[in-house]
N, C-alpha and C positions, 0 to 999 in steps of 0.2 A: 379655280374653284376649290380644288383640294386644299390649297393653302388656307382659304377662308374657313373651311370645315375644321381643319386642324387648329386654327386659331380660336374658333368658337369653343371647341372642346377644351382647349388649354385654359381659356378664361373661365369656363364653367367649372373645371376642376379646382382652379384657384379659389373661386368664390365659395364653392362647396366646402373646401378644406378650411377656409377662414371661418365660415359659419359653424362648422363642426367644432372648431377650437373654442368658439365663444360659448357654446352650449355646455351645461354641466353634464358630467358623465351619468349614465343611467344604471341603476342597480335593482336587482330583485330583492324584495324584503318580505320576511315572514313575521307573523305575529298572531294575535288572538283578538276576539271580540266577544262581547256579551251585551245583553240588553233586554228590552221588554217587547213582547208580542201582544198586539190587540187583534184577536182573531174571531172569526165568525163563519157561518155558512150562508150562502145565498143560493136561491133557486126555488125548488119546490117546497122547501121548508119555509113556513111563514111565521113561526112564533119563536124563532131562535134569537138569543141575545149574545153579545160579544163577551169574551173572557180576556182578562189580562194575565199573561203568563210570561215565561222567560225563554231566551235562546242563548247559546254560547257555543264557542268552537274556535277552530284555527283558520287563518287566512294567509294567502300568499299573493303578493302583488308583483306582476310581471310587467316591465316597461316595454312598450312598442315604439314609442317616440316620446318627445318631450311633453306632449299633451295627452297621448293615448296610453292607457294601461289596461291590463286584464287582471281582475282579482278573482281568484278561485277560493272557495270556502268549503269547509266541512263542519256542519252545524248540527247540534241537537236543538230541535225547535219544538217547544211545547205549545200546542195549539188546542183548539176546541171551541165549545160554545155552551150556552146554558139554555134550557128549555123548561117551560112550565108544565108540570104534570100534576093535575088535580090540586092546584094551589101550592105545590112544592117545587122548589128550584132543583132541577137535575143538572148537575155539572158534568158535561161530557168532556173527556180528555182525549185528544188525538196527538200522540207524540211521534215526531218524524225525525229521521236522519236525512238532512238536506244537503244538496250539492249545488249551490248557485255558482254561475260563471258570469261575472259582470264586466262589461266594457265601461271604462271610466274615461271621460273626457274632461280634462282640467282646463276650464275656460279662464281661470286665474291660477297662479301658482299653488293656491291652497283649496279652492273650491272646485268641485267636480260634479258633473252630471253623470249618472250611473244607470245602466239598464242591461238586462240579460236574462237568460232562462234559468229556471231553478227546478231541479228534479229531486223529488223526495220519496222516501219509502217509509211506510207506516211501521214504526217499531212496536208500539203498544197502544192500547185504548182502555179507557175505564169510564165508569159513571158513578155518581154519588148515590143514585137510587136505582136499584135493580137486583135481580136474582143472581147470586154468585154462581149458581149452577149453569147459567146461560152466558157466561162471560165469553166463551169461545164463539158462540153464535153472534154475540154483539160485535166482536172483533171482525168476524167474517162479513158483517154488514157494510164494511168500508173497504174500498179498493186498496190494494197494497201499494200502488204507485200513484203519486200526485205530480202533475206538471203545472207550473205557473210561470208567469213572466213578471220580473221585478223591474221597478222604475223608481228613481229617487235622486237624492243629492247627498254629497259628502263634503266634509271639511277635514283637511289633514294639516296638522301643525308641523313645523320643522323638526320637532323632537320625535315625531313618529306617532304621537297620539292622534286619533281621528274620531270623528262623529259621523253617523250616517242615519238618514231617514228614508226608508223604503216602503213602497206599497207593492204587495204581491197580488196580481190578478190571476185567479184560478182559471185554468184552461181545460182541465179534465174533470170528469165526474168522480166525486169523492164516494158516492154511494154505490154499493155493490148489490143493490136490490133492483130488480127489473121494474121499469116504469118510473123510477125516481132519479132525478138529476139535480145534484147539488154540487157547488164548487166552493173551494176555500177562498176566503177574503182575509188578507193579512196586512197589518200595518206594523212596521218594525222601527224601533228607535234603538240605536246601538252606539256603544263606545268601545274603542279598542286601541291597540298599540302595535306598531310595526317596528321590529327591532332593526337596528342598523347592522349591516354586515361588516366584516373586518375591513373591507376596502373603502367603505364610505363613512367610517367613523371619523369624527373631527379630530384632527391631530392637535395635541396639546403642545404649546411651546416648551422647549427644554430650558429649565432654569439653569442659569450660570452659577 
């Protein structure tokens, strides 16, 4: 019986090593991304309209296996909404420092399904209509921390350039006013680039 067990493990290790040799080596890659935000508030607020703003920042992609990766990001994310006040459009700006952690599953070598949590802290807020003397009170009307869940898809070219489309579902109350419950709603379209490390740069042939 022991001989069969030893034989089984020997065959398993041989197959495992052969498969490992056939797979491409995995590397951690860092880069940047930027793009557009289409953001709004949902919940108790009933007359808010979406705003189109920007996001940008740094990303790092960590390999777990040939198909699974973890992508962490540090982003400046300009969000907000517009609201009609006595016939005038008041543009509300909510600017966040965001830390998404995305699990990426590559169902083809270039296309991936991506999902994960995103933790954000409110860096600043502003409005186009309002009393400057009450800006501090306006900032305090929103919670400092926002938690959401991201889901979407991505495409990564061999060069390292990538495109992503994500939807962020707000899971925490944005408002810091008792009795009011609003959450962020966010659609993101991004373009970015992951730099190749020294180990995975393509080797150029030496000319004779």
